[in-house]
C-alpha positions as CSV (number, residue, x, y, z in Angstrom):
1,M,13.9,-12.1,14.3
2,Q,13.7,-15.7,13.4
3,G,11.5,-16.4,10.5
4,M,11.4,-12.8,9.4
5,T,11.0,-12.2,5.7
6,D,11.2,-9.1,3.5
7,H,8.7,-8.0,0.9
8,P,8.3,-5.0,-1.4
9,A,5.1,-3.0,-1.2
10,I,4.0,-0.1,-3.4
11,M,2.6,3.0,-1.7
12,S,1.2,6.2,-3.1
13,A,2.7,9.6,-2.3
14,P,-0.1,10.7,0.1
15,M,0.3,7.4,2.0
16,V,4.1,7.8,2.1
17,M,3.6,11.3,3.5
18,A,1.3,9.8,6.2
19,C,4.0,7.2,7.2
20,L,6.6,10.0,7.4
21,R,4.3,11.9,9.6
22,E,4.0,8.9,11.9
23,V,7.8,8.7,12.1
24,R,8.1,12.4,13.0
25,E,5.1,12.4,15.4
26,P,4.1,8.9,16.6
27,G,0.3,8.6,16.8
28,S,-0.4,11.2,14.1
29,G,0.2,9.2,10.9
30,K,-0.2,5.9,9.1
31,T,0.2,2.6,10.9
32,E,-2.1,0.3,9.0
33,T,-2.6,-0.7,5.3
34,R,-5.3,-2.8,3.8
35,R,-4.6,-5.0,0.7
36,L,-6.9,-7.2,-1.3
37,L,-6.9,-10.9,-0.3
38,Y,-7.8,-12.0,-3.8
39,S,-7.0,-10.9,-7.3
40,E,-9.3,-11.7,-10.2
41,R,-7.6,-13.2,-13.3
42,V,-8.8,-14.2,-16.8
43,A,-8.3,-17.9,-17.6
44,K,-6.1,-18.4,-20.8
45,N,-7.7,-20.7,-23.3
46,G,-10.3,-21.6,-20.6
47,I,-7.7,-23.3,-18.5
48,I,-7.7,-22.3,-14.8
49,P,-4.2,-22.9,-13.2
50,G,-3.4,-24.5,-9.9
51,S,-2.8,-21.1,-8.4
52,A,-6.5,-20.5,-8.4
53,T,-6.8,-21.1,-4.7
54,Y,-8.9,-19.6,-1.9
55,L,-9.2,-19.8,1.9
56,Q,-12.1,-21.9,3.1
57,A,-13.0,-19.5,5.9
58,H,-12.8,-16.5,3.6
59,R,-14.3,-17.6,0.3
60,P,-14.5,-15.1,-2.6
61,P,-17.7,-14.5,-4.6
62,I,-18.4,-16.4,-7.8
63,C,-16.4,-15.2,-10.7
64,L,-17.5,-14.3,-14.2
65,F,-17.3,-17.2,-16.6
66,G,-13.7,-17.6,-17.8
67,H,-12.3,-15.8,-14.7
68,Y,-10.8,-17.1,-11.5
69,W,-9.5,-15.9,-8.1
70,T,-6.0,-16.2,-6.8
71,L,-4.6,-15.3,-3.5
72,T,-2.4,-12.1,-3.6
73,G,0.1,-13.4,-1.0
74,W,-0.7,-10.7,1.6
75,Q,-2.3,-13.3,3.8
76,N,1.2,-14.8,4.4
77,R,2.6,-11.6,6.0
78,K,3.3,-12.1,9.7
79,P,4.6,-10.0,12.7
80,G,8.3,-9.3,12.4
81,D,8.3,-9.2,8.6
82,R,9.6,-6.1,7.0
83,L,8.1,-4.2,4.0
84,W,10.3,-2.0,1.9
85,I,8.3,0.7,0.3
86,R,8.4,1.3,-3.4
87,E,7.4,4.9,-4.3
88,N,7.6,7.2,-7.3
89,A,11.0,8.8,-7.4
90,Y,13.6,10.7,-9.4
91,F,16.9,9.0,-10.3
92,M,20.2,10.1,-11.7
93,I,20.6,7.8,-14.7
94,D,23.8,6.0,-15.6
95,Q,24.6,7.2,-19.1
96,R,26.4,4.0,-20.0
97,T,23.7,1.5,-18.8
98,G,20.6,3.7,-18.8
99,K,19.8,2.3,-15.3
100,P,19.1,4.3,-12.1
101,A,22.4,5.1,-10.4
102,K,21.4,7.4,-7.5
103,T,18.2,8.6,-5.9
104,E,17.7,12.4,-6.3
105,G,14.3,12.8,-4.8
106,Y,10.8,11.5,-4.2
107,F,7.4,12.5,-5.5
108,A,6.0,12.6,-2.0
109,D,8.4,15.4,-1.0
110,G,6.8,18.0,-3.4
111,P,6.8,19.4,-6.9
112,N,9.4,18.1,-9.5
113,P,12.6,20.1,-8.9
114,F,14.3,18.4,-11.9
115,E,12.1,19.4,-14.8
116,D,15.0,21.0,-16.7
117,N,17.6,18.4,-15.7
118,H,17.8,15.8,-18.5
119,T,20.2,13.6,-16.5
120,V,17.5,13.0,-13.8
121,K,14.5,10.9,-14.8
122,A,11.2,10.1,-13.0
123,R,10.6,6.4,-12.4
124,P,7.3,4.8,-11.3
125,S,7.1,3.0,-8.0
126,I,7.0,-0.5,-9.5
127,H,10.5,0.0,-10.8
128,M,12.1,1.2,-7.6
129,P,15.1,-1.0,-6.7
130,R,15.5,-2.2,-3.1
131,W,18.6,0.0,-2.5
132,A,16.6,3.2,-3.3
133,S,13.8,2.6,-0.8
134,R,13.9,5.0,2.2
135,L,10.9,3.7,4.2
136,T,10.7,0.3,6.0
137,L,7.6,-1.0,7.7
138,I,8.0,-3.4,10.6
139,V,4.8,-5.6,10.6
140,T,3.2,-5.9,14.1
141,D,-0.1,-7.6,13.3
142,V,-2.0,-9.3,10.4
143,R,-5.7,-10.0,10.2
144,I,-8.2,-10.9,7.5
145,E,-11.5,-9.0,7.5
146,R,-14.2,-7.5,5.3
147,L,-13.3,-4.1,3.8
148,Q,-16.4,-2.4,5.3
149,D,-15.5,-3.6,8.8
150,I,-13.0,-0.7,9.1
151,T,-13.6,1.5,12.1
152,E,-13.1,5.2,12.6
153,A,-9.9,4.5,14.6
154,S,-8.6,2.2,11.8
155,A,-9.4,4.7,9.1
156,L,-7.3,7.3,11.0
157,A,-4.5,4.7,11.3
158,E,-4.8,4.2,7.5
159,G,-3.7,7.8,7.0
160,A,-7.1,8.7,5.5
161,P,-8.1,12.4,5.5
162,L,-11.2,13.8,7.2
163,A,-14.1,13.9,4.7
164,Q,-17.7,15.1,4.9
165,A,-20.0,12.3,5.7
166,G,-23.3,14.3,5.9
167,Q,-25.0,17.2,7.5
168,G,-25.8,17.3,11.2
169,E,-27.8,19.6,13.4
170,H,-24.7,21.7,14.1
171,G,-23.1,21.6,10.6
172,P,-21.2,19.2,8.4
173,I,-20.2,15.8,9.8
174,R,-16.7,14.7,8.9
175,T,-15.2,11.3,9.5
176,Y,-11.9,9.5,8.7
177,R,-13.9,6.5,7.6
178,T,-15.6,8.5,4.8
179,G,-12.1,9.7,3.8
180,F,-10.9,6.1,3.6
181,V,-14.0,5.1,1.5
182,R,-13.1,7.9,-1.0
183,L,-9.4,7.0,-0.9
184,W,-10.1,3.3,-1.5
185,G,-12.5,4.2,-4.4
186,S,-9.8,6.3,-6.0
187,L,-7.5,3.3,-6.0
188,H,-9.8,0.4,-6.7
189,G,-13.0,2.0,-8.1
190,P,-16.2,2.8,-6.1
191,Q,-17.7,-0.6,-6.9
192,S,-14.9,-2.3,-4.9
193,W,-16.2,-0.7,-1.7
194,L,-19.7,-1.8,-2.4
195,D,-18.5,-5.3,-3.1
196,N,-17.1,-5.4,0.4
197,P,-14.2,-7.8,-0.5
198,W,-12.0,-9.7,1.9
199,V,-8.8,-7.7,2.7
200,V,-5.7,-8.3,4.7
201,R,-5.2,-5.6,7.4
202,V,-1.5,-5.2,8.1
203,A,-0.5,-3.1,11.1
204,F,3.1,-1.8,11.2
205,R,5.7,0.5,12.7
206,P,7.3,2.8,10.0
207,V,11.0,3.4,10.1
208,L,12.7,6.1,7.9
209,A,15.6,4.0,6.8
210,N,16.5,1.7,3.9
211,I,15.7,-1.9,4.7
212,D,19.3,-2.9,4.6
213,S,20.5,-0.2,7.0
214,L,21.2,-0.8,10.7
215,E,18.2,1.4,11.6
216,A,15.8,-0.8,9.9
217,A,17.4,-4.0,11.2
């Protein structure tokens, strides 16, 4: 697709599992992800760089003194773009270079089967090379909204689990939205939900294939 660009994206093991579920059974897993529109930074020597920009229609709150906001870049994603997922994985290490040479497994697939194998090392998602990624997300829609605008349907599409939201006349009330609130809080802290920040909602179609394979193309 003309204008298509590729971007890496980090994803936790439970969210990878939700994407894989969607691949196996369409309509049952994760087809949306929400990412912060802004990142708060600390000014060095009191100097705020030119990267401290914001969108006029989606202004961030006032920062603490000596801090500033900068756009994360997620607002630039567009339909047709591809996201190659970085996840925690196990690699066979090249003894000469000390670098990952072959993917042996992924955290999302279950307990560590390589505990006693000293030639296989765990590597965090941030260090996953492009060639090792097994999951590609084809972006279908991008929108900017407030975090708390998430609906029950979107929370389900986020891959959130059902969680108890209260007690009703006939027993516990469980919702996917409550599950998403708890999931978001585990990643960003409970205060982030209360702050109701601007987020970029990215809808996608997951493909179980490396981004450079024919399947992902």
